[in-house]
C-alpha positions in Angstrom: 0.0 0.0 0.0 1.1 3.6 -0.7 2.0 5.7 2.4 -0.6 8.2 3.5 -0.2 11.7 4.7 -1.5 13.1 8.0 -4.8 13.9 6.2 -5.2 10.2 5.3 -4.8 10.8 1.6 -2.5 8.9 -0.8 0.1 11.0 -2.7 -1.3 12.5 -5.9 -0.9 10.4 -8.9 0.0 11.5 -12.5 -2.5 14.1 -13.7 -4.0 14.7 -10.3 -4.0 18.2 -9.0 -1.5 18.7 -6.1 -2.0 20.8 -3.0 0.5 21.8 -0.4 -0.1 20.6 3.2 -1.3 24.0 4.5 -3.9 24.3 1.8 -5.1 20.7 2.2 -5.4 21.2 6.0 -7.3 24.4 5.6 -9.8 22.8 3.2 -10.2 19.8 5.4 -10.8 22.0 8.4 -13.5 23.9 6.6 -15.1 20.7 5.4 -15.0 19.4 8.9 -16.8 22.5 10.2 -19.6 22.0 7.7 -20.0 18.3 8.4 -20.0 18.8 12.2 -22.6 21.6 12.0 -24.9 20.2 9.4 -24.3 16.5 8.8 -23.3 15.1 5.4 -26.0 12.7 4.1 -27.1 15.2 1.5 -23.7 16.9 1.0 -22.3 16.7 -2.5 -18.9 17.7 -3.9 -20.7 20.3 -6.0 -22.2 21.9 -2.9 -18.9 21.8 -1.0 -17.0 23.3 -3.9 -19.5 26.2 -4.2 -19.4 26.9 -0.5 -15.7 26.7 -0.2 -15.2 28.7 -3.4 -12.9 26.2 -4.9 -13.0 23.8 -7.8 -14.1 20.2 -7.6 -10.7 19.1 -8.8 -9.2 20.9 -5.7 -11.4 18.9 -3.4 -10.5 15.7 -5.3 -6.9 16.6 -4.6 -7.7 16.5 -0.9 -9.5 13.1 -1.1 -10.4 10.8 -3.9 -14.1 10.9 -3.3 -16.8 12.7 -1.4 -17.2 9.7 0.9 -13.5 9.6 1.7 -13.4 13.3 2.2 -16.1 13.2 4.9 -14.4 10.1 6.6 -11.1 11.9 6.7 -12.7 15.0 8.2 -14.3 12.9 10.9 -11.1 11.0 11.6 -9.3 14.3 12.0 -12.0 15.5 14.4 -11.7 12.5 16.6 -7.9 12.5 16.6 -7.8 16.2 17.5 -10.6 15.7 20.1 -8.7 12.8 21.7 -5.5 14.9 22.0 -7.4 17.8 23.6 -9.1 15.5 26.1 -5.8 14.0 27.1 -4.3 17.5 27.6 -7.1 18.4 29.9 -6.9 15.1 31.9 -3.1 15.6 32.3 -3.8 18.6 34.5 -6.0 16.7 37.0 -4.2 14.9 39.8 -7.1 13.3 41.8 -7.9 9.9 40.3 -11.7 10.2 40.7 -11.7 13.8 39.3 -9.5 12.6 36.5 -12.2 10.1 35.3 -14.9 12.7 35.6 -12.7 15.2 33.8 -12.0 12.7 31.0 -15.7 11.9 30.4 -16.7 15.6 30.7 -14.0 16.5 28.2 -15.3 13.8 25.8 -18.7 15.3 26.2 -17.4 18.8 25.5 -15.8 17.6 22.3 -18.9 15.7 21.2 -21.0 18.8 21.8 -19.2 20.2 18.7 -21.1 17.6 16.6 -24.7 18.4 15.7 -27.5 16.0 16.1 -27.7 15.7 12.3 -24.0 14.9 12.0 -24.2 12.3 14.8 -27.2 10.6 13.1 -25.5 10.6 9.6 -22.3 9.2 11.2 -24.1 6.2 12.7 -26.1 5.6 9.5 -23.0 5.2 7.4 -20.9 2.0 7.7 -17.5 3.7 7.3 -18.1 6.7 9.6 -19.9 4.4 12.2 -16.8 2.3 12.3 -14.7 5.4 12.9 -16.9 6.3 15.8 -17.0 2.7 17.2 -13.2 2.6 17.3 -13.0 5.9 19.2 -15.9 4.8 21.5 -14.1 1.6 22.4 -10.9 3.5 23.0 -12.8 5.8 25.5 -14.3 2.7 27.2 -10.8 1.1 27.6 -9.3 4.4 28.9 -12.0 4.7 31.6 -11.7 1.0 32.5 -8.0 1.4 33.1 -8.5 4.5 35.3 -11.1 2.7 37.4 -9.0 -0.4 37.9 -5.9 1.8 38.8 -7.9 3.9 41.3 -9.4 0.8 43.1 -6.0 -0.9 43.3 -4.3 2.2 44.7 -7.0 2.7 47.3 -7.9 6.2 46.0 -11.4 4.9 45.1 -13.9 3.4 47.5 -14.1 -0.4 47.6 -16.1 -1.2 44.5 -15.9 -4.1 42.0 -13.7 -2.4 39.5 -14.6 -4.6 36.6 -18.3 -4.4 37.3 -18.2 -0.6 37.3 -16.0 -0.6 34.2 -18.4 -2.9 32.4 -21.4 -0.7 33.5 -19.7 2.4 32.1 -19.0 0.5 28.9 -22.6 -0.4 28.6 -23.6 3.2 29.1 -21.2 4.3 26.4 -22.6 1.6 24.1 -26.1 3.0 24.9 -24.9 6.5 23.8 -23.2 5.0 20.7 -26.3 3.2 19.6 -28.6 6.2 20.3 -30.8 4.1 22.6 -30.0 6.3 25.6 -30.2 9.5 23.5 -33.6 8.6 22.0 -35.1 7.7 25.4 -33.7 10.7 27.3 -33.6 13.4 24.7 -30.0 14.2 25.5 -27.3 14.9 22.9 -24.2 12.7 22.8 -22.2 15.5 24.4 -24.7 16.0 27.2 -24.9 12.3 27.8 -21.1 12.1 28.4 -21.3 15.0 30.8 -24.1 13.2 32.8 -22.0 10.0 32.7 -19.0 11.8 34.2 -21.1 12.8 37.2 -22.5 9.3 37.6 -19.0 7.7 37.6 -17.6 10.3 40.0 -20.4 9.5 42.5 -19.8 5.7 42.1 -16.1 5.7 42.8 -15.5 8.6 45.2 -14.5 7.9 48.8 -17.3 8.9 51.2 -16.8 12.2 53.0 -15.3 11.7 56.5 
């Protein structure tokens, strides 16, 4: 396979328009903003080109198809969101507050995604897989923090794996939209609520 750039695009072949990295990143960022705000089920390359005031060939220089362009924009969103979440968590020393901060930060990032985008993402096989991978990573991260806190004695005596699995089921419920449909919460708000729930579950009782 040919190596891919940071944007997930293969190097341009013969006859394909070439863009420098700054221009490519700029266009991807603008595509991402449109996708997050409005969704993408009805988004076409013609529409994007008109709104971004560029040619279709310029967009095809960023990605080989409209579908791949959207997928790349969402991959970049989740990558950048994960980096921001970890930066915020790194400043929190208390183990219980760190878990709450992690989930709250995930919620803050997911609030950037509109309901329309979230629905489109789960309705498309490729973008749903992108979200699933990131959702599983979040579940694994929280599970590790819960186990570490119980083992160190910083958390109250709970069954770490049970609590971890329960959190995983709740994240799955957010992912599947089951919890969102039944509560009316957005995915971002649901992660904020989950952070409060986990904090209450693992915190040591007040003396």
